[in-house]
C-alpha positions, 0 to 999 in steps of 0.5 A: 497485502504484499510485503518486501524487504528493502534497505533493512525495512519491511514494506507492506502494500495494502489494497482495501476493497471499496464496494461503495460505488454501486456503478461498478460490479467489481469495486475498486481498491484503495492503496496504502503502505506501511513501513516496519522495522524489527516488528514495529511500525515506522510510518504509514501512509494515508490513502494513496489512490484508487485502483481497479486492480488489487495488485496495482494498489498493493504496488502503489503502497510498496512504491510509496514505501521505497520512496519514503525509505530513500528520503529518510 
């Protein structure tokens, strides 16, 4: 999980390891994002996609959060 401050909000990018696919040794990461302000959850995404790399999944969550803030 990674976070950043953006226009008064704290954005969180999540990478949730999924090892249910036994055809891959490493597993994949489901991406999601959460937006908080003053310690309270403002919005949370569902699964944004699946990634082979943890950092890419976290980045997808942060990018979703930035887009949400920009549009609200």
